[in-house]
N, C-alpha and C positions, 0 to 999 in steps of 0.2 A: 832747304828743308834736309838734316841728317839724315842716311841709308843705307842701312845695311846686310849683308848678305841675308838671303832666305832661311839657311840654318838655324844664322844667329838669329834669327828675328822672334825664328819660331821657339828656339831657347831660352828667347829671353819672354818671351809671353809668358801672364801667370794662370792657369784656369784657374774660378773659383768656380766655388760651389752657387743656386743661386741663391740670395737670402727671401727669409719668409715675406718681406716688401721687393717685391723681383720684380721686377723689369716688363718680366715678363708673366703673361696667364697663360698657361693654355688649356684645352680642355678637348675630349677630359685626359685626362691623366697613364688611360692604361689601353691599351688595345687588344681583343681576340677578334683573328678572324676563322672563318669556317668555309669551307666548298659551297654551301646555300651562303654565309654571309661574307663574300672576298675580298670585299672596299669595304675603308670606313674612312675618317674624313676626320681632323683635328685643327679647330680655330687657335688661332692665335692672337692674342692681345695684347699692342704695347703700350703698359701700362707710365711707364715714361713720361721724363717729362724734355726727352733727346729722342731725337729720330735718330733709328738703329740700326743695322744691318745682323738678317740673321744665317748663318749658314747650319745646313740641316746633311745628317753624315749616319751613315747606322755603324752598328759594333753589336761584335760581342761579347756580349760579358756572362760574369761566373757567380751566383750566390753563394754564401760564407754562413756556415754555420749560427755569425751571430745576425745575419739580417744586411749586412754590410756588400757593396759588389763590389769587387774586381771584373781588368781587361780576362777575355779566355781567348790568346793566339790561336790555340787551338781544341779540338772537341774532345773531352776526355769521355769514359767509360758511359753510352747512357745521354748523353748530354746529343745536344740538334741545333741544327741554328739554323735559325730564317732568314738570314742575312742574302742571302742568294733565289731564295722566293717571294722575295721583293720588291715590287716597284712603290717609286713618291715622287711627287712635286708636288711645289716645286723645291728644288736643292738651298735657293741662295734668295733671298727678297730683303727689301727695304720697308720699315715702318717709321711714317711719322706719327710721333704723341697721339693717348687714341685711336689710331689706326688698325684692322683684324685682316689677316689672313687664312683661308683658308688650305689647308696641307692632306691632298689626299694623299692615303695609301691602298695596296692594289696586292691581295698572292695574285703570281704566277700559276697557271696548271697548276690546281691545288687537287684537280679528281688523278696527278697521274704520279700521287705521292705513299707512299703504307700508309699506312697512320698511325701516328705518335704528337707529339704536342712538341712544334720548332718552337722555338720564343730569339730575336735580338731585342735592338736598345733599337730606335731612334738620339740621338743626340741632339738639340738643341744651343747653337752659342752664338753669344751676342757677346757686338762694345757700342759701344757711342760711337757715334759717326764726328770725327774734330775739325778741326778747318776746311768743313766742308768737303770734303769729300766723304765721300758712299763708297771706298773699296771696302773688300770684307776681310775679316781680320785669315788670318792664315792663305790669303788669295795677291799671287807672285803681281807686280808689275812690267811693266816692256821689258824693261830692263833686269827683270830675272830676281831685283829684291824687297824689299815691306815697308812700307809708311811706319814713323819709331811710335807715333804717337797709340797705335791698339797695340795696349798692349794688356790690358785687361781685359780678360776674357770668360762672362761667364754662361755659365749650359749648365742643361736639366735632360735627363735620360725620359723615355718612356720606355716602357716594354710595350712590344709589339708579339704577338701569340697566335702560333696557327695550328688552330688545333684537327689533326686529321680522324675522322674514325668516333665510334663508340668509343668514349674513353675514361675512366672512374678513377676517384678516390676516396681516398676515408684517410681518417685523422684521432689520432689520440691524445688527452692533451696528459703527460706523464709528471710534470712537481708543478710548484707554486712557491715559493719563497724567496721571503729578501734580501736585499741583496749583502753582503757580510763587508760595514762599510771602513773602510777607513779611516785609524783617527784625524776627524773636519773633516773628513766627508760627509753628504749628506746619507740620510737611515732608508728615504725616500720613495724607496727603488726598489720593483718589483721583476724578477727573473723565472721567465714562464717557458718552461719547455712541449715545445710540440712537437710532437713523429706522426711522419706523413708515407701512405704505401701507398701504392695503385701508376695508372698510366699517365695522368696530369698532373698540373700545378696544383695548388688550393688557394687562395684569397677569400676574407674571410676578417671581421667583426671581434676583438676580441672586448668582453662587458662582465665587467664587478660586482655583484650586488648582492648586501649586506643579506642575510638570512632573515628572515623577515619583512623588508625591505621592497615594491615594488615596481621598483627603476633602479637602475643597473648606477651604482657610483659614480664606473669611470667607465666611460667606454675609450678604446682604440683600434682607430680605420682601418680597413687598406694591410692587412697582415697578409703574405705572401709566402708560400712557400713554393720557389719552383726544384723541377726534375734537373737533375735528376738526384737529386736533397730527398735525404729522409726526417730532416730533423731542422731544427730552428731555436734557437735558446733567444725568445721576447723579453728585452730590457724596459722595464716601465720605467718611469721616472712619474712617480704624481707630486700634484702638490701635494705642501703640508695638512690641507683640511681634509685630502681628499685620504692620503692616508687616514689621514686620524678617523676617518670612517674606518676602514677596514683593519687596521691593522686588530690583530685580542678579536675579534669578531670570526665568527664563521660564513666562508663566500661561495657563491655559487662563481665561478668561472664559465664563462662560454665564450664557445670560438665558433662565431658563423657565418657560410657563405657569405659573400652578397656577388660572386661570382658573374650569374646570371644578372644582372646590370649592365656585363659586357658582354656574353658570352648567352647567343640570342637560341641555341642551337639547345639549351641546356637550361627551364623556360625552369624545370620541377625544382630545379637547386635555387632557386631564393625561399629565401630566408632558414633551407634548412645548417642543425647545429653537426656541424663535424666535430664538433669536441667539448666533455664542460666533464670540470675536473668543483667538487664542491669541499674543503677545507679551513684548517683555523689557520687567519693568518693571526 
């Protein structure tokens, strides 16, 4: 079997986002820890048809204003990372099709930290096992080389947030408008501008309810604004039939907190409306 030096093999590996029909099912997709609830569990299920190896690591990421994430090798003003304050186990595993595994996450000595919100991300990387080997992607063999088979790496990241002390956050919705489309591009994309203030991140759903309607025509789940960011542009592509329900009408747009589903230290935030805007679309 051809083999390459470690560095060359890592360069050859391709990191891909986990597709919608993912081989790996993870629940929950967000973890919030506090001194009173300093541990949590992730459940991993291999939904694919092949036995797969998984490696778990921790990394620091920064949110851009468009909501995408980038690597954060060093903290900027106001950023608090949790990577050195967390323990997790196991760090690598092999799952047969349909098998499940619990990953335990724990905050170490949270009572000794100053108030604030600390955040890092768990990265789960997977690669099918080929030729009957259980070697993990990125794992050197005895001769410091890698098998060439493991070249397609799929990954997903899970935010892990550690909150210390009584933290508060508020938000406003500054604007909502259809995106200016270039020729040949669809015009069914809404841009919603949110602003955050306070000492913690916000997390919730954005709903669109036409005037006179009892139920929202569309809901976007799990919209976060991470500290220290103070603003986010939420770009929302809509199906044509939903655009038809909203375009030219007055619409109430609500940003409603769902943070309490993962942060049991603040049950009063359940269903709290963080921001609202009624405007003609």
